[in-house]
N, C-alpha and C positions, 0 to 999 in steps of 0.2 A: 503494500500499500505505499502511495507516494504521501509526501507531507502535507502537500495540498488537500488529498483525500481524508487525510488524518485530522486536518484543521476542520474541514468540512463536518466531520462526524463528530468532533467535539462541539462545535457551534450548533449543530443541529440538535444534539442532546441538551445543551444548556438553554437553548430557546425553546424547545417541545412544549413545556407547559405554556409558555405565552402564546405560542401558536395555536395551540389547544383553545384557549382562553379566547383569543380573537375568532377563531372559526366558530366555536359555541355562541360568542355574542351575535355573530350575524346568522347562523344556522339555526341556534336554540335546539339542536339536538345532538346527543353525544355520538350517536354512530355517523351522523353525516359530518360532524367536525372531527371525527378521528379519520374518515376518509378524506377530507380536505387536507390535513396535515400529512396523510401519507402520500398523496398524491404531490403535494407541494415538495416534499421531501424528493421524491421520484425526480420531478421536473428541475427542481435546484439541482439536483446531483448532475442530470443530464445536461443542463446549461452551464455548469460550473466554469467552464472555459470562458463565457461571457462577463463572469464577475471581475471588475477591473482590480478592486483591492478587498481584502476580508475586513477592512475598516467598515464598509458600508453593507456587509453581509446582512444584519438585522433588517434594515428597511427593504433591501433587494428581497429577502426571502418572505417578508412579510406582505410586500406587492405581490408576489407570485401566490401567497395563500389567500389574500383577499380576492383575488381574480378567480384562483379556483372555488373559494367559498360562494362567491357571487354566481359562479357557472352552476354549481349543485343546487342554489336556491332557485335559479332560473328553471332548471330542469324538476326540481320537486314541486313547482307551483302547476306544474302541468299535471302531476299523480300526487295531489296533496293525500297523505294518510287520515284516515279517520280518527285514530288515537296515536298518540306519540308514546313510543313502547320505550324510549330512553329510561335510564336511571339516572336522576338528578343527583343522586349521591355519590355516584362514580368519583367524582373530581372536585367534591367540595372542599376537600383539603385545601386546594390551591387558592380558593377564594378568601380574600382577607376580611369581607364582611358579608355574611350570607344575605342579610337584610338589604345591603346596599345593592349586591349583585341582583337580587330578584327586582329591585327597584331599576337597575340597569337594562336588565331583559325586557322590561315594559317599554322603553322607548323605541321609537323608530330606528329603522336599520341605520339611516345616516347619522342618525344621533349617537348610536350605541356604537357603532364603528369608530367614530373619532375618540369616543370617552374612552373607549377601552384601550386604543393605541396611546392615548395620552396618559391616562390615570393608571392603567394596570402595566403597561409596557413601557413607561417612561420616554415615550418619544418625543421629539420637539415638533411643535407646529410646522416647521419647515420640513422635517421627515415625512408626517402625515400628509401635508400638502403634495409633497412629491408622490408617495405611494399611491395617494388616491386620485391623483391629477386634478386637484382641486386648487384655487388661490388660496394664499394663506389667510387672508381676510373671510372667505368662506369657513375654514376651519375654525378660526378664532369663533365666528358667529356660532357654529354648530356648537362648540364647546360651551359657550354662554348659554344658549337656550337649552342645552342638554343641563347644564347644572340648575337653571331655572325649573324645568320639567322634574328633575330628581328631587328638588326641594318641595315641589308642590306633591309629588308622589309619598315622599317620605313623611311629610307634615300631616298628610290625609291619614297615612296609616296610624301615627300617633294618635289621633283624635277616636278613631274606631276602637 
Protein backbone atom coordinates (compact mmCIF):
# COMPACT_ATOMS: atom_id res chain seq x y z
CA UNK A 1 0.00 0.00 0.00
CA UNK A 2 1.37 3.40 -0.94
CA UNK A 3 1.80 6.26 1.49
CA UNK A 4 -1.03 8.12 -0.28
CA UNK A 5 -3.39 5.15 0.20
CA UNK A 6 -2.43 4.86 3.86
CA UNK A 7 -3.15 8.57 4.37
CA UNK A 8 -6.50 8.14 2.61
CA UNK A 9 -7.47 5.23 4.86
CA UNK A 10 -6.43 7.13 7.95
CA UNK A 11 -8.45 10.21 7.01
CA UNK A 12 -11.53 8.22 6.02
CA UNK A 13 -11.40 6.45 9.37
CA UNK A 14 -11.06 9.80 11.17
CA UNK A 15 -13.89 11.51 9.25
CA UNK A 16 -16.30 8.57 9.01
CA UNK A 17 -18.43 9.58 12.03
CA UNK A 18 -18.78 13.09 10.60
CA UNK A 19 -19.55 11.76 7.14
CA UNK A 20 -22.26 9.57 8.62
CA UNK A 21 -23.67 12.48 10.64
CA UNK A 22 -23.92 14.69 7.54
CA UNK A 23 -25.47 11.92 5.45
CA UNK A 24 -27.95 11.10 8.24
CA UNK A 25 -28.84 14.77 8.46
CA UNK A 26 -29.71 14.84 4.79
CA UNK A 27 -31.27 11.40 4.45
CA UNK A 28 -32.77 10.85 7.94
CA UNK A 29 -32.21 7.11 7.59
CA UNK A 30 -29.30 5.04 8.92
CA UNK A 31 -29.24 2.55 6.04
CA UNK A 32 -29.26 5.27 3.37
CA UNK A 33 -26.63 7.23 5.30
CA UNK A 34 -24.37 4.17 5.47
CA UNK A 35 -24.86 3.64 1.74
CA UNK A 36 -23.92 7.27 1.07
CA UNK A 37 -20.77 6.98 3.21
CA UNK A 38 -19.76 3.72 1.52
CA UNK A 39 -20.31 5.10 -1.97
CA UNK A 40 -18.45 8.26 -1.02
CA UNK A 41 -15.49 6.24 0.21
CA UNK A 42 -15.38 4.25 -3.05
CA UNK A 43 -15.71 7.34 -5.25
CA UNK A 44 -13.14 9.28 -3.25
CA UNK A 45 -10.66 6.41 -3.48
CA UNK A 46 -11.25 6.04 -7.20
CA UNK A 47 -10.69 9.78 -7.69
CA UNK A 48 -7.84 10.19 -5.21
CA UNK A 49 -5.56 11.18 -8.07
CA UNK A 50 -7.71 14.33 -8.52
CA UNK A 51 -7.08 15.52 -4.95
CA UNK A 52 -4.45 18.25 -5.11
CA UNK A 53 -3.43 18.17 -1.45
CA UNK A 54 -4.51 16.24 1.62
CA UNK A 55 -4.99 19.59 3.39
CA UNK A 56 -8.25 19.96 1.48
CA UNK A 57 -9.34 16.34 1.98
CA UNK A 58 -12.24 17.04 4.36
CA UNK A 59 -14.05 19.60 2.15
CA UNK A 60 -13.35 17.45 -0.91
CA UNK A 61 -14.78 14.27 0.61
CA UNK A 62 -17.73 16.17 2.15
CA UNK A 63 -18.64 17.51 -1.28
CA UNK A 64 -18.60 13.98 -2.69
CA UNK A 65 -20.75 12.81 0.24
CA UNK A 66 -23.30 15.59 -0.13
CA UNK A 67 -23.66 14.93 -3.85
CA UNK A 68 -24.08 11.22 -3.11
CA UNK A 69 -26.63 11.84 -0.35
CA UNK A 70 -28.68 14.19 -2.54
CA UNK A 71 -28.59 11.55 -5.30
CA UNK A 72 -29.93 8.92 -2.90
CA UNK A 73 -32.59 11.36 -1.67
CA UNK A 74 -33.73 12.02 -5.26
CA UNK A 75 -34.00 8.29 -5.94
CA UNK A 76 -35.81 7.70 -2.65
CA UNK A 77 -38.42 10.36 -3.48
CA UNK A 78 -39.53 8.14 -6.35
CA UNK A 79 -39.95 5.12 -4.05
CA UNK A 80 -40.71 6.49 -0.57
CA UNK A 81 -41.05 3.68 2.00
CA UNK A 82 -44.22 3.53 4.07
CA UNK A 83 -42.29 2.93 7.31
CA UNK A 84 -38.75 3.95 8.25
CA UNK A 85 -37.14 0.72 9.44
CA UNK A 86 -33.91 2.33 10.67
CA UNK A 87 -32.87 2.10 14.28
CA UNK A 88 -32.36 5.64 15.59
CA UNK A 89 -30.23 4.45 18.49
CA UNK A 90 -27.45 2.88 16.40
CA UNK A 91 -25.31 6.01 16.23
CA UNK A 92 -26.69 8.05 19.09
CA UNK A 93 -23.33 7.94 20.86
CA UNK A 94 -21.95 10.23 18.14
CA UNK A 95 -24.45 12.95 18.92
CA UNK A 96 -23.50 15.59 21.44
CA UNK A 97 -27.06 16.45 22.36
CA UNK A 98 -29.93 14.19 21.38
CA UNK A 99 -32.53 16.87 21.98
CA UNK A 100 -30.66 19.35 19.80
CA UNK A 101 -30.04 16.69 17.15
CA UNK A 102 -33.77 15.89 17.11
CA UNK A 103 -34.45 19.58 16.54
CA UNK A 104 -31.83 19.76 13.76
CA UNK A 105 -33.53 16.81 12.04
CA UNK A 106 -36.76 18.85 11.89
CA UNK A 107 -35.12 21.56 9.78
CA UNK A 108 -35.51 21.65 6.02
CA UNK A 109 -32.65 20.01 4.15
CA UNK A 110 -31.03 23.31 3.09
CA UNK A 111 -30.87 24.48 6.72
CA UNK A 112 -30.02 21.06 8.14
CA UNK A 113 -27.04 20.60 5.81
CA UNK A 114 -25.35 23.92 6.59
CA UNK A 115 -26.05 23.48 10.32
CA UNK A 116 -24.46 20.04 10.45
CA UNK A 117 -21.44 21.10 8.41
CA UNK A 118 -20.88 24.24 10.49
CA UNK A 119 -21.67 23.09 14.03
CA UNK A 120 -21.07 19.35 13.98
CA UNK A 121 -18.22 19.20 11.46
CA UNK A 122 -16.55 22.52 12.37
CA UNK A 123 -16.30 23.61 8.76
CA UNK A 124 -15.90 27.28 7.86
CA UNK A 125 -18.44 29.35 5.95
CA UNK A 126 -15.97 29.45 3.07
CA UNK A 127 -15.61 25.64 3.00
CA UNK A 128 -19.37 25.11 3.20
CA UNK A 129 -19.87 27.65 0.43
CA UNK A 130 -17.44 25.75 -1.76
CA UNK A 131 -18.91 22.34 -0.96
CA UNK A 132 -22.52 23.38 -1.62
CA UNK A 133 -21.73 25.74 -4.51
CA UNK A 134 -23.46 28.60 -2.70
CA UNK A 135 -22.36 32.19 -2.08
CA UNK A 136 -20.96 32.75 1.42
CA UNK A 137 -23.78 35.21 2.13
CA UNK A 138 -26.34 32.49 1.42
CA UNK A 139 -24.57 30.11 3.80
CA UNK A 140 -24.54 32.84 6.46
CA UNK A 141 -28.23 33.61 6.03
CA UNK A 142 -29.14 29.90 6.13
CA UNK A 143 -27.18 29.49 9.35
CA UNK A 144 -28.92 32.51 10.85
CA UNK A 145 -32.36 31.26 9.83
CA UNK A 146 -31.43 27.79 11.05
CA UNK A 147 -30.54 29.15 14.50
CA UNK A 148 -33.86 31.03 14.62
CA UNK A 149 -35.79 27.91 13.64
CA UNK A 150 -33.91 25.80 16.20
CA UNK A 151 -34.62 28.34 18.92
CA UNK A 152 -38.32 28.23 18.06
CA UNK A 153 -38.36 24.42 18.00
CA UNK A 154 -36.47 24.07 21.28
CA UNK A 155 -38.47 26.71 23.15
CA UNK A 156 -41.76 25.19 21.99
CA UNK A 157 -40.58 21.81 23.39
CA UNK A 158 -39.83 23.43 26.76
CA UNK A 159 -43.40 24.77 26.99
CA UNK A 160 -44.98 21.34 26.48
